[in-house]
RODREN-614103 format. One record per residue (C-alpha): residue number from 1; x, y, z. Coordinates in Angstrom, 1 decimal, always signed. Each point is the difference from the previous one (the first is absolute). Layout:
N
<rec><n>NUM</n><xx>X</xx><yy>Y</yy><zz>Z</zz></rec>
...
//
This chain:
175
<rec><n>1</n><xx>+24.9</xx><yy>+113.8</yy><zz>+83.8</zz></rec>
<rec><n>2</n><xx>+3.4</xx><yy>-1.7</yy><zz>+0.0</zz></rec>
<rec><n>3</n><xx>-1.7</xx><yy>-3.3</yy><zz>+1.1</zz></rec>
<rec><n>4</n><xx>-2.1</xx><yy>+0.1</yy><zz>-3.2</zz></rec>
<rec><n>5</n><xx>+3.0</xx><yy>+0.8</yy><zz>-2.3</zz></rec>
<rec><n>6</n><xx>+2.9</xx><yy>-2.2</yy><zz>+1.1</zz></rec>
<rec><n>7</n><xx>+0.9</xx><yy>-3.5</yy><zz>+0.9</zz></rec>
<rec><n>8</n><xx>+3.2</xx><yy>-2.0</yy><zz>+0.4</zz></rec>
<rec><n>9</n><xx>+0.7</xx><yy>+0.0</yy><zz>-3.7</zz></rec>
<rec><n>10</n><xx>-0.9</xx><yy>+3.4</yy><zz>-1.4</zz></rec>
<rec><n>11</n><xx>-1.6</xx><yy>+3.4</yy><zz>+0.8</zz></rec>
<rec><n>12</n><xx>-2.3</xx><yy>+2.1</yy><zz>-2.1</zz></rec>
<rec><n>13</n><xx>+0.7</xx><yy>+3.8</yy><zz>+0.1</zz></rec>
<rec><n>14</n><xx>-1.1</xx><yy>+3.2</yy><zz>-1.6</zz></rec>
<rec><n>15</n><xx>+1.7</xx><yy>+1.2</yy><zz>-3.1</zz></rec>
<rec><n>16</n><xx>+2.9</xx><yy>+2.4</yy><zz>+0.6</zz></rec>
<rec><n>17</n><xx>+1.7</xx><yy>+2.6</yy><zz>-2.3</zz></rec>
<rec><n>18</n><xx>+3.1</xx><yy>-2.2</yy><zz>+0.1</zz></rec>
<rec><n>19</n><xx>-2.0</xx><yy>-2.8</yy><zz>-1.8</zz></rec>
<rec><n>20</n><xx>+0.0</xx><yy>+2.0</yy><zz>-3.2</zz></rec>
<rec><n>21</n><xx>+3.0</xx><yy>-1.9</yy><zz>-1.5</zz></rec>
<rec><n>22</n><xx>-1.6</xx><yy>-3.4</yy><zz>+0.7</zz></rec>
<rec><n>23</n><xx>-3.3</xx><yy>+1.1</yy><zz>-1.4</zz></rec>
<rec><n>24</n><xx>+1.7</xx><yy>+1.3</yy><zz>-3.1</zz></rec>
<rec><n>25</n><xx>+1.6</xx><yy>-3.3</yy><zz>-0.6</zz></rec>
<rec><n>26</n><xx>-3.1</xx><yy>-2.0</yy><zz>+0.8</zz></rec>
<rec><n>27</n><xx>-2.5</xx><yy>+2.1</yy><zz>-2.0</zz></rec>
<rec><n>28</n><xx>+2.4</xx><yy>+0.1</yy><zz>-3.0</zz></rec>
<rec><n>29</n><xx>+0.7</xx><yy>-3.7</yy><zz>-0.1</zz></rec>
<rec><n>30</n><xx>-1.6</xx><yy>-1.4</yy><zz>-3.2</zz></rec>
<rec><n>31</n><xx>-0.1</xx><yy>-3.5</yy><zz>+1.5</zz></rec>
<rec><n>32</n><xx>-2.7</xx><yy>+1.1</yy><zz>+2.4</zz></rec>
<rec><n>33</n><xx>-1.9</xx><yy>+2.3</yy><zz>-2.3</zz></rec>
<rec><n>34</n><xx>-2.3</xx><yy>-2.8</yy><zz>-1.0</zz></rec>
<rec><n>35</n><xx>-1.2</xx><yy>-0.7</yy><zz>+3.5</zz></rec>
<rec><n>36</n><xx>-0.2</xx><yy>+3.7</yy><zz>+1.0</zz></rec>
<rec><n>37</n><xx>-1.8</xx><yy>+1.0</yy><zz>-3.3</zz></rec>
<rec><n>38</n><xx>+2.7</xx><yy>+2.6</yy><zz>-0.8</zz></rec>
<rec><n>39</n><xx>+0.8</xx><yy>+1.0</yy><zz>-3.5</zz></rec>
<rec><n>40</n><xx>+2.4</xx><yy>+2.9</yy><zz>+0.5</zz></rec>
<rec><n>41</n><xx>+2.9</xx><yy>+0.9</yy><zz>+2.3</zz></rec>
<rec><n>42</n><xx>-0.5</xx><yy>+2.2</yy><zz>+3.0</zz></rec>
<rec><n>43</n><xx>+2.2</xx><yy>+3.1</yy><zz>+0.6</zz></rec>
<rec><n>44</n><xx>+1.7</xx><yy>+0.9</yy><zz>+3.2</zz></rec>
<rec><n>45</n><xx>-2.2</xx><yy>+3.1</yy><zz>+0.0</zz></rec>
<rec><n>46</n><xx>-3.3</xx><yy>-2.0</yy><zz>-0.1</zz></rec>
<rec><n>47</n><xx>+1.3</xx><yy>-2.3</yy><zz>+2.7</zz></rec>
<rec><n>48</n><xx>+1.0</xx><yy>+2.9</yy><zz>+2.2</zz></rec>
<rec><n>49</n><xx>-3.5</xx><yy>+1.4</yy><zz>-0.4</zz></rec>
<rec><n>50</n><xx>-1.5</xx><yy>-3.4</yy><zz>+0.9</zz></rec>
<rec><n>51</n><xx>+2.2</xx><yy>-0.2</yy><zz>+3.1</zz></rec>
<rec><n>52</n><xx>-0.9</xx><yy>+3.6</yy><zz>+1.0</zz></rec>
<rec><n>53</n><xx>-3.7</xx><yy>-0.9</yy><zz>-0.1</zz></rec>
<rec><n>54</n><xx>+0.5</xx><yy>-3.3</yy><zz>+1.7</zz></rec>
<rec><n>55</n><xx>-0.8</xx><yy>+1.6</yy><zz>+3.4</zz></rec>
<rec><n>56</n><xx>-3.7</xx><yy>+0.2</yy><zz>-0.8</zz></rec>
<rec><n>57</n><xx>-2.3</xx><yy>-2.2</yy><zz>+2.0</zz></rec>
<rec><n>58</n><xx>-1.3</xx><yy>-3.1</yy><zz>-1.7</zz></rec>
<rec><n>59</n><xx>-3.5</xx><yy>+1.4</yy><zz>+0.4</zz></rec>
<rec><n>60</n><xx>+1.1</xx><yy>+3.0</yy><zz>-2.1</zz></rec>
<rec><n>61</n><xx>+2.2</xx><yy>-1.6</yy><zz>-2.6</zz></rec>
<rec><n>62</n><xx>-1.8</xx><yy>-3.4</yy><zz>-0.2</zz></rec>
<rec><n>63</n><xx>+3.4</xx><yy>-1.7</yy><zz>-0.1</zz></rec>
<rec><n>64</n><xx>+3.0</xx><yy>-0.9</yy><zz>+2.2</zz></rec>
<rec><n>65</n><xx>+3.4</xx><yy>-1.3</yy><zz>-1.0</zz></rec>
<rec><n>66</n><xx>+2.1</xx><yy>-1.6</yy><zz>+2.7</zz></rec>
<rec><n>67</n><xx>+3.6</xx><yy>-0.9</yy><zz>-0.5</zz></rec>
<rec><n>68</n><xx>+1.2</xx><yy>-3.5</yy><zz>+1.0</zz></rec>
<rec><n>69</n><xx>+3.2</xx><yy>-0.1</yy><zz>+2.1</zz></rec>
<rec><n>70</n><xx>+1.8</xx><yy>-3.1</yy><zz>+1.2</zz></rec>
<rec><n>71</n><xx>+1.1</xx><yy>-0.1</yy><zz>+3.6</zz></rec>
<rec><n>72</n><xx>+3.5</xx><yy>+1.2</yy><zz>-1.0</zz></rec>
<rec><n>73</n><xx>-1.5</xx><yy>+3.1</yy><zz>-1.6</zz></rec>
<rec><n>74</n><xx>+0.2</xx><yy>-0.9</yy><zz>-3.6</zz></rec>
<rec><n>75</n><xx>-3.0</xx><yy>+1.2</yy><zz>-2.1</zz></rec>
<rec><n>76</n><xx>-1.1</xx><yy>-2.8</yy><zz>-2.3</zz></rec>
<rec><n>77</n><xx>-3.4</xx><yy>+0.9</yy><zz>-1.2</zz></rec>
<rec><n>78</n><xx>-3.3</xx><yy>+1.7</yy><zz>+0.5</zz></rec>
<rec><n>79</n><xx>-3.6</xx><yy>-0.9</yy><zz>+0.8</zz></rec>
<rec><n>80</n><xx>-2.8</xx><yy>+2.2</yy><zz>-1.1</zz></rec>
<rec><n>81</n><xx>-3.6</xx><yy>+0.7</yy><zz>+0.9</zz></rec>
<rec><n>82</n><xx>-2.0</xx><yy>+1.5</yy><zz>-2.8</zz></rec>
<rec><n>83</n><xx>-3.6</xx><yy>+0.7</yy><zz>-0.9</zz></rec>
<rec><n>84</n><xx>-0.7</xx><yy>+0.5</yy><zz>+3.7</zz></rec>
<rec><n>85</n><xx>-3.8</xx><yy>+0.2</yy><zz>+0.5</zz></rec>
<rec><n>86</n><xx>-0.9</xx><yy>+1.0</yy><zz>+3.6</zz></rec>
<rec><n>87</n><xx>-3.7</xx><yy>-0.2</yy><zz>-0.7</zz></rec>
<rec><n>88</n><xx>+0.0</xx><yy>-3.6</yy><zz>-1.3</zz></rec>
<rec><n>89</n><xx>+3.0</xx><yy>-0.9</yy><zz>+2.2</zz></rec>
<rec><n>90</n><xx>+2.2</xx><yy>-1.5</yy><zz>-2.7</zz></rec>
<rec><n>91</n><xx>+3.4</xx><yy>+0.6</yy><zz>-1.4</zz></rec>
<rec><n>92</n><xx>+2.3</xx><yy>-1.5</yy><zz>-2.6</zz></rec>
<rec><n>93</n><xx>+3.5</xx><yy>-1.3</yy><zz>+0.7</zz></rec>
<rec><n>94</n><xx>+3.1</xx><yy>+0.0</yy><zz>-2.2</zz></rec>
<rec><n>95</n><xx>+3.4</xx><yy>-1.5</yy><zz>+1.0</zz></rec>
<rec><n>96</n><xx>+3.5</xx><yy>+0.2</yy><zz>-1.4</zz></rec>
<rec><n>97</n><xx>+3.2</xx><yy>-1.7</yy><zz>+1.1</zz></rec>
<rec><n>98</n><xx>+2.3</xx><yy>+1.5</yy><zz>-2.6</zz></rec>
<rec><n>99</n><xx>+3.2</xx><yy>-2.0</yy><zz>-0.2</zz></rec>
<rec><n>100</n><xx>-0.3</xx><yy>-3.7</yy><zz>-0.9</zz></rec>
<rec><n>101</n><xx>+2.6</xx><yy>-0.8</yy><zz>+2.7</zz></rec>
<rec><n>102</n><xx>-2.4</xx><yy>+1.3</yy><zz>+2.6</zz></rec>
<rec><n>103</n><xx>-2.9</xx><yy>-2.1</yy><zz>-1.1</zz></rec>
<rec><n>104</n><xx>-1.0</xx><yy>-3.4</yy><zz>+1.4</zz></rec>
<rec><n>105</n><xx>+1.4</xx><yy>+1.0</yy><zz>+3.4</zz></rec>
<rec><n>106</n><xx>-3.4</xx><yy>+0.6</yy><zz>+1.8</zz></rec>
<rec><n>107</n><xx>+0.2</xx><yy>+3.8</yy><zz>-0.3</zz></rec>
<rec><n>108</n><xx>-3.1</xx><yy>+0.3</yy><zz>-2.2</zz></rec>
<rec><n>109</n><xx>-1.9</xx><yy>-2.4</yy><zz>+2.2</zz></rec>
<rec><n>110</n><xx>+1.0</xx><yy>+2.0</yy><zz>+3.1</zz></rec>
<rec><n>111</n><xx>-1.0</xx><yy>+3.3</yy><zz>-1.6</zz></rec>
<rec><n>112</n><xx>-3.4</xx><yy>-1.3</yy><zz>-1.1</zz></rec>
<rec><n>113</n><xx>-0.7</xx><yy>-1.5</yy><zz>+3.4</zz></rec>
<rec><n>114</n><xx>+0.8</xx><yy>+3.3</yy><zz>+1.7</zz></rec>
<rec><n>115</n><xx>-2.1</xx><yy>+2.0</yy><zz>-2.4</zz></rec>
<rec><n>116</n><xx>-3.0</xx><yy>-2.2</yy><zz>+0.3</zz></rec>
<rec><n>117</n><xx>+0.1</xx><yy>+0.4</yy><zz>+3.7</zz></rec>
<rec><n>118</n><xx>+0.4</xx><yy>+3.8</yy><zz>-0.3</zz></rec>
<rec><n>119</n><xx>-2.9</xx><yy>+0.2</yy><zz>-2.5</zz></rec>
<rec><n>120</n><xx>-2.4</xx><yy>-2.0</yy><zz>+2.1</zz></rec>
<rec><n>121</n><xx>+1.0</xx><yy>+1.0</yy><zz>+3.5</zz></rec>
<rec><n>122</n><xx>+1.0</xx><yy>+3.7</yy><zz>-0.4</zz></rec>
<rec><n>123</n><xx>-1.8</xx><yy>+1.2</yy><zz>-3.1</zz></rec>
<rec><n>124</n><xx>-3.0</xx><yy>-2.2</yy><zz>+0.7</zz></rec>
<rec><n>125</n><xx>-0.3</xx><yy>-1.2</yy><zz>-3.6</zz></rec>
<rec><n>126</n><xx>-2.7</xx><yy>-2.6</yy><zz>-0.9</zz></rec>
<rec><n>127</n><xx>+1.8</xx><yy>-1.3</yy><zz>-3.1</zz></rec>
<rec><n>128</n><xx>+3.3</xx><yy>+0.0</yy><zz>-1.8</zz></rec>
<rec><n>129</n><xx>+0.7</xx><yy>-0.8</yy><zz>-3.6</zz></rec>
<rec><n>130</n><xx>+2.9</xx><yy>-0.5</yy><zz>-2.4</zz></rec>
<rec><n>131</n><xx>+0.1</xx><yy>-0.1</yy><zz>-3.8</zz></rec>
<rec><n>132</n><xx>+2.6</xx><yy>-2.5</yy><zz>-1.3</zz></rec>
<rec><n>133</n><xx>+0.8</xx><yy>-1.2</yy><zz>-3.5</zz></rec>
<rec><n>134</n><xx>-0.8</xx><yy>-3.6</yy><zz>-0.5</zz></rec>
<rec><n>135</n><xx>+3.6</xx><yy>-0.8</yy><zz>-0.8</zz></rec>
<rec><n>136</n><xx>+1.3</xx><yy>+1.3</yy><zz>+3.4</zz></rec>
<rec><n>137</n><xx>-0.6</xx><yy>-3.3</yy><zz>+1.9</zz></rec>
<rec><n>138</n><xx>+2.5</xx><yy>+0.9</yy><zz>+2.7</zz></rec>
<rec><n>139</n><xx>-2.1</xx><yy>+3.1</yy><zz>+0.9</zz></rec>
<rec><n>140</n><xx>-3.3</xx><yy>-1.9</yy><zz>-0.3</zz></rec>
<rec><n>141</n><xx>+1.3</xx><yy>-2.7</yy><zz>+2.4</zz></rec>
<rec><n>142</n><xx>+1.2</xx><yy>+2.7</yy><zz>+2.4</zz></rec>
<rec><n>143</n><xx>-3.4</xx><yy>+1.7</yy><zz>+0.2</zz></rec>
<rec><n>144</n><xx>-1.8</xx><yy>-3.4</yy><zz>+0.2</zz></rec>
<rec><n>145</n><xx>+2.2</xx><yy>-1.0</yy><zz>+2.9</zz></rec>
<rec><n>146</n><xx>-1.5</xx><yy>+2.9</yy><zz>+2.0</zz></rec>
<rec><n>147</n><xx>-3.6</xx><yy>-0.9</yy><zz>-0.9</zz></rec>
<rec><n>148</n><xx>-0.6</xx><yy>+2.0</yy><zz>-3.1</zz></rec>
<rec><n>149</n><xx>-2.4</xx><yy>-1.7</yy><zz>-2.4</zz></rec>
<rec><n>150</n><xx>-0.1</xx><yy>+0.4</yy><zz>-3.8</zz></rec>
<rec><n>151</n><xx>-3.4</xx><yy>+1.7</yy><zz>-0.5</zz></rec>
<rec><n>152</n><xx>+0.3</xx><yy>+1.1</yy><zz>-3.7</zz></rec>
<rec><n>153</n><xx>+1.9</xx><yy>-0.3</yy><zz>-3.2</zz></rec>
<rec><n>154</n><xx>+0.4</xx><yy>+3.0</yy><zz>-2.3</zz></rec>
<rec><n>155</n><xx>+0.5</xx><yy>-1.6</yy><zz>-3.4</zz></rec>
<rec><n>156</n><xx>+2.9</xx><yy>+1.3</yy><zz>-2.3</zz></rec>
<rec><n>157</n><xx>+0.4</xx><yy>+2.8</yy><zz>+2.6</zz></rec>
<rec><n>158</n><xx>+3.7</xx><yy>+0.8</yy><zz>-0.4</zz></rec>
<rec><n>159</n><xx>+2.0</xx><yy>+0.2</yy><zz>-3.2</zz></rec>
<rec><n>160</n><xx>+3.4</xx><yy>-1.6</yy><zz>+0.5</zz></rec>
<rec><n>161</n><xx>+3.0</xx><yy>-0.3</yy><zz>-2.3</zz></rec>
<rec><n>162</n><xx>-1.2</xx><yy>-3.5</yy><zz>-0.9</zz></rec>
<rec><n>163</n><xx>-3.7</xx><yy>+0.8</yy><zz>-0.4</zz></rec>
<rec><n>164</n><xx>-3.1</xx><yy>+0.4</yy><zz>+2.2</zz></rec>
<rec><n>165</n><xx>-0.2</xx><yy>-1.2</yy><zz>+3.5</zz></rec>
<rec><n>166</n><xx>-3.0</xx><yy>-0.5</yy><zz>+2.4</zz></rec>
<rec><n>167</n><xx>+0.1</xx><yy>+1.8</yy><zz>+3.3</zz></rec>
<rec><n>168</n><xx>-1.4</xx><yy>-1.5</yy><zz>+3.2</zz></rec>
<rec><n>169</n><xx>-1.7</xx><yy>+1.9</yy><zz>+2.8</zz></rec>
<rec><n>170</n><xx>+0.7</xx><yy>-1.5</yy><zz>+3.4</zz></rec>
<rec><n>171</n><xx>-2.0</xx><yy>+1.1</yy><zz>+3.0</zz></rec>
<rec><n>172</n><xx>+0.3</xx><yy>-0.5</yy><zz>+3.7</zz></rec>
<rec><n>173</n><xx>-3.1</xx><yy>+0.9</yy><zz>+2.1</zz></rec>
<rec><n>174</n><xx>+0.1</xx><yy>+0.2</yy><zz>+3.7</zz></rec>
<rec><n>175</n><xx>-3.0</xx><yy>-1.7</yy><zz>+1.6</zz></rec>
//
């Protein structure tokens, strides 16, 4: 499985109990609440329960969170599979590189490329999708770089601090 989950820039790994402090920081950062659709802070207790149950198989939990580590061992973000549907062979993808200093260095691109390969080759998915706010052009461009196509617009889908924002659905189908 290591071939699917690492390259020369990053590696994707399972969540560990030691990640609780990072998760606490990330999940309680109001700057990312808008993209994660979070309205309230998470407690260490809730995060500990989440980590405790993270050992469940994706077929059981219908989700998977992988931590993104740089080659020097620094954990910089996470990439998630959610809404896993083994019958229709589709799954959603969410991606976070938390610190602004770690963005625009190719880490998100490397993580997405690895996860796409894992989903199609190992999980045998037929299609992947992502939901991205129309104002997040960097994420839209990233997913389009890997062949995702905008297939729908949900009008006034997300309420933001400045008003309503459309959300795009991007889809990648393996042929």
